[in-house]
N, C-alpha and C positions, 0 to 999 in steps of 0.2 A: 644616476637617481634623482627624481625630485626629493629635492631637498626642503618642500612645504609641511608642513604636518597640520591638519584640520584641529581643532580641538571643541569638544561640543562639551558642555557644563551640565549637571543631571541635579543637581545642588536641589532644584524647588519640585524636582518630581516627586521627590520622595518625603515632602514637609507637608505636613496636616496643617489644616486651618485652625483647628480648634483643640482643647485640652492643653495638660503642662508641658507635648512637647511641639506645640504649633509654634509656627512663625505668624507675626501680624503681616497686615497690609502693608505697613511702612517699611519694615523689616525686610517683606518679596523684594519691596523697590528699589530698597536701598544695595540688595546681591545683586540686581541685575545690572543698577546705575554701575558699582562697582567693577564686575564680571564684562560690562561692556568694555571701560575706560581701562583694561588690562588687556585689552585685544582678543578675546575669546569669542572664536568664529559664531557657534551655536550656541542659545541658550534655551533648555530644555524647561517650558512653564504647566509640563502635567498635562494630564488628559483631562479638556474641559467638561466641568462639573454644574449641573441644573443645582446651581445653591447662589446665591445672595453675596455673599462672601468674594466667590470665585467670579462672578460677575463684576463685581465693584475691584478686583484686583484686574482682570483683563482689559475692562477699560483702560484705565490707569495705566498700565504697562505697554497700551498700546499709545499711549499718547506722548510715553518717553522720547527725546530727540538721542535716539543711539547712534553712537558713530560708527560702528562696523557691523555691531553683533545682529544675529537674525533671531526672531523667538519663534521656537520651534515648540508647537503642540506633540505631545505622544500620544498613539491610539493603538490599541490592538487589532491584529484582524477579525482578529474570531469575533470581536466583539460590535464589529462593524453591522451583524447580520446580512439579509440576502440583499433586502432593499437600505442598500448602503448611503443613500440620499436622507433616505426618511430617518436615520440615529440624530437624536438631539446634541452629541457630542460631534459627530461629522457636521450636523450645521452650525454647529457653535465655531469649527474650524473652518468652514467657507465666509462665516460672518466676520470674522477677525480678518479675512483675508491674508494669510499666512502665506509666505514665499514658501515654507518647505517646513514638510512633517514626516513626523518618525513612524515609521507602522514598525510593530513588532509581531514578527509569527513566528509558530513554533517546529521545532525542527524534532521533536521526541517521536518518534511512535507509540510511548507507549504513554508519555502526558497526553498526545492525540487520543487515541482509545480510550484509558480508563478512567482520564478526568474528564476532558472535554467533551466526552461521549460524540466523537464524529468519526467519520470515516478517513480516512488518508487521502482519497483523491479529495473530497471533500475539503481538505484541510489546504491544498496543493490551490485547488480553484476561489478558494477565500482569498487566498494572497494574491494571487494574480487578479483578482478585482477589483480585490481593494486599493493596490500599488496602480491599476488601470487607471482608475477610476477619478484620484487625484492627480494621476498625471495627464487625464485627458481635461482638467480642467485647471493646468498651468502650473500646479506646483513639482517641487522638486520631491522626492520621496526617497528619505535614509529607511533603508529596511535593514531590522538589528534580530538576526538570526538566533532566537530564543535556544539556549539549551543547546549551543552548535556545538561544541568541544565534547560534549558527553555521548549525547547523541552521535557522533562519529565513529566510536567506538564501538557503540552497540545495536548502529543500523547506519551504516555508511553509504547504502545505497539510495536512502530515502533520503537522508541528511543533503546529498550531493543535487537530488533532485528540487528539495527546497530552494538550496541555491541559485539554479538553474531555473526552476520558475519566476521567483523573483527578480533577475537578471532581465530576464526575457519578456518581463511585464513593465519595465523599463524604470527602475530601482535604481537610482542616481550613485548610490553607494550602500555596499552589503556591508553592515558592520555585524562582524563576527563575536558571537555574546561566547563566553567563559563563564555561564549564569550561577553554577555553584561554586564557582571560587577556587578548585580544586586542581586545574590544569599547570602542567609544568611547560620549562620555558620549548620543549620537543614536542608538545602537543602543541603551542603555538606554531611554528615552525611548520609542521605536518597537517594544519588542518588550514593553514593560510595557501599552504602548494595546493591543496583539494580544493580550493573557490579558485583558484589560479585556472585550471582544470577543467573549470565550466565559464571560462572566458570571462571571469569577474575581474576586472580591470579597477575599479575604485575601490579598494577594500578597508573596512575601520576596523577598530578592534574596541572590545569593552568587556573589563573583567571584575568579578565582584573579588574579596580578599580573603576567602576563608582560608585561605593557606600561610596568609602573608606575601603573596608572592607577583599580587596585582601592578606593583610599581614597576618590578622586572620583568615581567610578561610587557607591559607597552613599550620597553623601549627593545625587548627582543622583535618584538611587532613591527617597529619602525625599520628597525635595520633589515626586517624581511620585505621591506616594500610598503607598508601600510601607511594610508595619508590620510586616515583620521582615526581621531582618539578619542573616545566616551570616559568621561567621570565627572568626581565633583571634587570641587577645586581643594577639599581637605578630606577627602577620599571615603566621606559619609555616605552612608545607604545602608540597607536592612543588615546586609554580608558584608559590611566594607565594600569599598570601590578601588577604583584607579584614583591617585592623588596627582589631580593637574597642575598643582603646585609644584610637585615635586617630580612629576614626569618632564615638565616641562622646564624644570632647569636642567634635568639631565640631559634632556636631547637636544637643550638650545646651546648650553653654556660647554658642555664636555663632549659635545657630539656633530655640534656645528647645523643643526636644524632651525628651521626659524619655525614656530610654535605661534610667538608673539613677537609684535615692534622689540626692537632689541632695547630701545630708549625708555621701556615699561619695566626690564626687569628687574632695576633695584627699588620696584613697590611690590614685587612679589610679596614680600614680608608680612609691610603692610595690611597687602590686601586681602593675605591669609586670617590676620588676626583683627581685621574689621570682620570679616563673612563672618567670623567665628563670632565675634560679639554679637551681629543680628540673629544667630541662633542661637543664641544664651549656651556656648561651647566653650570651653578653652582650647587654644592649640598647641597638641602634646608637646610637652617641652626638649622631647627628643625627635621629633618631626623633621627629618631631613632637611635642611635649606631653611626654614621659616619657625622652626623652635627655636626656645631661647636657648637652649643648649646645643643646637646643631651643631656648633662651629666649635668643639673641644678642643682646650690646648694640649690635650696629651697626645694629639695624634703625631708620631715623626714625621718628621719631615725629610724622607731620604731622597737624595738625590738623583735627577732624573725619572723619576717617580710619578706615577699617576700623581700621589699625595701630595708630588712639588710644585705640581701645577694645577692642585686644588683652587677654586674658587674663592677668590677673596670675601667676607662675610657682607662685606659694601655693595657687593656685584648685586645681590637679591635683597637687600635692604636690612639686611641683619648686621650684627656687628657679635664681636667676640667676647660672652662670659666667661670671665677667667677666674679661676680658682688659685687665687696670686701667693698661694703660701706654695705654690708647689715651684720647684726649680725650673723647670722648663717652660713652665710659662713667665718665669722671671727671663728665662733666656731669650723667648721669643720679644716681652719686650723690649727690651735692651737691642736686640739685634733691630726692632724696627725705628724707634730713636736713634740708632744710629745712623739709619739709611736715609731719615729725615734731615742731617747732618749736626745732631746734637752726641758729641762724643761722652758718655756716662757708663758706668761700672757695675757691677753688682754691689762691691761695696757701698758706693756713693748711695747706690738706692737704701739699700738695709740700712743704712745709717740716722737714714732721716725717721724722726717720730711718725710721723703721718703712715707709714710704710706698716706701722703693726695694726691700723684702723681698718686697712682694704679688704679686709675678710667680713665684714659688717654689710648687708644689707646687698641690693643690688650695686653692680662694677661692671663697667663697661674701659675696654680698653683704652679709648680717647681718653674721658673724664680722668683715668690712673696716671697715663702719660703727663697729663697734663699739672696737674697734682704734683706730679716727682718733677718737675721741669720749673715751675714754680716754687717748688721747694728749695732745688739747688740753683735760684736766681737766674737761669737761665730763658724764664718768660717772666714779663710782670705784665698781668693784665691791663691794656690801654679801657676797659669797660667795665666800671663795678657798679652794684646797685643799693643806694643809701635806704632808700623807701620804697614803700607801695600802699596805697590804699585804694581799698576795692568798695565799690557800691554797687548795688543788685536794684533793679526796680520791676515788680510782676505785680499785672491787674488781675485780679482774683476774677475769675469767670472768662477771662479772652487767654487769647494763646502770646499776649505781650511778655516778652523774657527781655531783658536787655543787664547788661552785665558791663560796669562803666571801671577800668582802671587809670589812678593817678599814679606817675611812677617821676622819685628823684634819683637821678642819676650824675654820674662823672664818666666822662667821656675822653679821655687824653688829657685828664686835668683840668676839664671844663665841667662846670657844673650842667645840667642840662633837666628840663622838666617836662612829661611827657603823657599822652594820653593814649587810652585806643577802647575799643567800643564791642562789643562782638555778642553772641549768644551763650558764651558760657566764659568762666574766668580766663579758662587757659588762651580762648581765641583773645580776648580783650587784654590780656597781656602780653601775649605777642606782639602786636599791634603797637603797645604800648614800646617795647623794645626796638621796633622796627622804626618806628618813629625817632626816637633818640638815637638811632647810630646811622641813619641811610644817608644822609647827607652827607657822612665822614667816611661809610665805609662801602667799596664799590660791592654792588650787586648784594646787598643785604636783603633788597627786597624780593629774590630769588628764596632767601630759605623760606621753606613751606615746614609746617609739621605733618607729621606723618602719623605717629600716636603715643601717646603717652597712658602710662600706668605705674600705680604705686602700690603699697602697701604700709600698714602702722606697723612697725618693730617692737612697739613700747609706748606708753601714753604720754612720754616725751620725745618719742624719734620715730619720722616718716623717713622711705625710703622709695625713692624712684626712679624712674627710668624714661628718657625722651628719644623720640623715635625722629630725624628730618632727613630732607634732601635739597640741594640747591638745583636740581636739574640736570647738573651733573656725577655728583655722586651722594650716597647717601651714609650717614652715621648716625650712632648714639651715645649719650649722654647719661650719666647718673649722677646721683646726688642722696646724703643720708644726712638730715635736716630734723632740727626740733618740729618743724610747722609742713605741711605741704604747700604752703608760699615761699618759705624760704628754701624749700627743693628748686621749684620753680626759678626763683633767682638764681642758685647758685647754677644750676644748669643754663641756664639763658648763657650769663657769662661764660660758661666751654663753650656752647656754641656758637658765641661770635668768636672768645678766641680760637679756637680749631680753626674755624673761616677765614681768620686773618694767618694764622699756620701754612695752613694750605696755600696761599697766594706769597708767603715767601715774606711775609712783617716782621715774625722773630727769627729768622734766620740768623742761626750763630755767627758773628764775625770772626775772620780769620784774623 
């Protein structure tokens, strides 16, 4: 069985340019760059519009130097008319010289007759003509069989004919669409079998999420042999959608499929949060794999079970947010520190005064473990920050915006002065940190910030969480301090300490 799965992202297809829910040009381009950097195969850019906004977007999108993703326009066969080459949307597709086009055709007899006001034969002719027209001009065609699963139960013969027509016309992929979102797993497997009977080899799946089964149906479809999955990275869409972030993790980590390059898996959480920021939405806290509560400590680790082999949060760039007042959370923490070579006990930890403060604000496993090891005298930080000065420069009426950071720190007892500059305080601050430690700490320059977020807990208290990666592993640190800048200082020390910890610098001497 072929283990490679193509991913097709539809995030931008359903995004409008204007209104309260619109996505700006810069945000659209940022989403494309992020999807491409994650290894998504196809990025849907919607149906070409006759508008200045879309023209500007299309021009700048085509100028992007993408690594591997294919920008793919979307068009409905019924909207192409009889004179296909005269339609404005079709002309724009030709102008942009797209390698691949996604064409949607209707499978439901009811929709064709009552809503489309077309004869069934005319619908088949239109599908065949549109696919053939694009194929004759060197375009690969992905055919989306709209309402496939619903129409399969109400008008099976005609649905089969639609699939057969699209395949005969030269469609490179036939995507079976659960457009209503109410298909269950047995409907998915039955529909794939029907498509195969029409000599369709390259089959894909697209599911709305009205019944909450989209992600599980995608896994069932992959198991049944599909090689192409359409969805949006966060599962967004009119009725919800397959979440590519969740589906990629399920297929790649738990089932051995290849959806994106494996070395990019540890950026999955960062990509989800980044795309959510561009869309001005939030990642649902309980969203599998990438939500901040995705890895709950209450899950029992039963030996020789699937949960025992469950992915560690760091594999997808997430971290274990723990409710540290639970007995199970404490047990997990002790086990992890013992595996690292630090013999600690429950009584030792709970005797610490700092333990009573761990329920406040953001809390990550790494920062908690470091604070406990420091409190027990098993880790003495070699890097500390004494003072930070921030200078911001802006020129009115221009895009010039620079932040300078001057830092006074101590590394191994040696006082250091370092500096950094960036477009914001976090970028400038982290450059100053690396400037202070990179000559003494191996691979410190490889540590990159994935994301940072925080919240005010009161007028005099701030909590923040920082996600970083060194190219091999990702981890998160947290802090609760009087100011945002103090949070940055505390988290930077935790990042360096954990980096040294993983290098064996703080290994307990026997």
